[in-house]
N, C-alpha and C positions, 0 to 999 in steps of 0.2 A: 144833590149828589147821588150818584148811582153806586152800584157795587164795585168792588175792587176788580180790575180787569184781570189781574194775575190769579185771582181766586174767584171763579165765576159763581160759586155756591154761597158767597158771602151775602148775608142779609144786612140791610140797613134798618135802623129803627130811629124813632124820634127821640131826641135828647130832651132834657128838662127845659132847655131854652127854646124848644121848637125846631132846632136844626137837626139834621140827620146825623147819626153816629155810625161809624164803621168799626165797631169794637172787634168783631170777629176777624175782619181783614187785618187790623193792626196786630192782633194776637198771632195770626198765621204768619204775617211778615216778620214779627219778632222771632217766632220759632224757626223760620227759614234762615234768618240772620244768625241765630244761635247755631244752627246746623253748619252754616258756612264757616263760622268762627271755629267750631270744633274740627272741621275738615282741615283748616289751616294749621292746626296744632300738631300735625304729624311731622316727624323728622324724615327728610328725604335724603337718601344716599344714592348718588348716581355712580354706577360702576363704569369706569372709563376703560372697558375692554372692547372687544370687537362688537358686542351687542349694545353697550351703553344703556343697560336696563336700569330702571329706577326701583329702589327698594324703599317702601314706606314703612316707617316704624311708628306704631301707635303708643308704645310704652317707653318710658325713659330708659336710656341705655348709655353705657360708657363706650368711648371710642374703641377700647380694647376688645369689646365683644364683636366688633366688625373686623378689626385688623387681625385678631387671632385666627379668624376663619380665612383670611386672605394674607398670608405671611409675606407675599411678594409685593404688597401694596401699602400705601399710606393714605390717611384721611386728611383732607384739607377743607376748610370752610369756604363757601362761596364769597363770604364777606371779606375775606383776607387776601383775595387774589388781585394782583396788579401786574400789568404788562411790564416785561423786562425784569421781573424779580422771580425768584424761586418760590414755589408754593409752600407756605409754612405748614408744618405737620401739626395736626391736632394731637395733643398729648394723650397717651393711652388712658390716663385716669380722668380725663375730662368728660363730663356729661354732655351728650349731644343735645342741643337745644331744640325744643318743639318749634315748628314754623321755619326752621333754618334748612338750608340745602348744603349738603356736603358732597365732595367728590372723592371717590376711592380711586386713586391713581397708582400706576405701576411705580415701583421703587426706581426704575430706570429713569423716571422723569424728576426725581427728587432734587437733582442739582442742575436742572435745565431751566433757565429763565422762561417764563411764559411768553409766548409769541402772540401777536395780535390775532393770527389765524386760529390758534388754539383757544384763546379767550373767546373768540366769536363762536366756536364750536361749543364751548362750555356754557355760553349764555343761551343757547337754544334749548 
């Protein structure tokens, strides 16, 4: 066995049974995996205005912290969206969940069923 291709400076050594061990590679891969897991633990709020910018939150936060700064908008969870139904509001006192995606939508859309075309835009 050679070195780990993704970590070219990895050294191999002989194990107790005579086979080569890639301990450094496994350690670095575990660290990389841990970094990816931590990156997935942010909460994403996509602002559905003209820009559609994404706000990443690294700390736990309640929905009201977002909606109080955007009084003409409401939050909905990407997991609760269905075509032909109105987007359910996330309650103000609900904690936004790490790893989840939320949409900050204008109140004017609160009572409009989601169309296929809007759902496609939201999924991008």
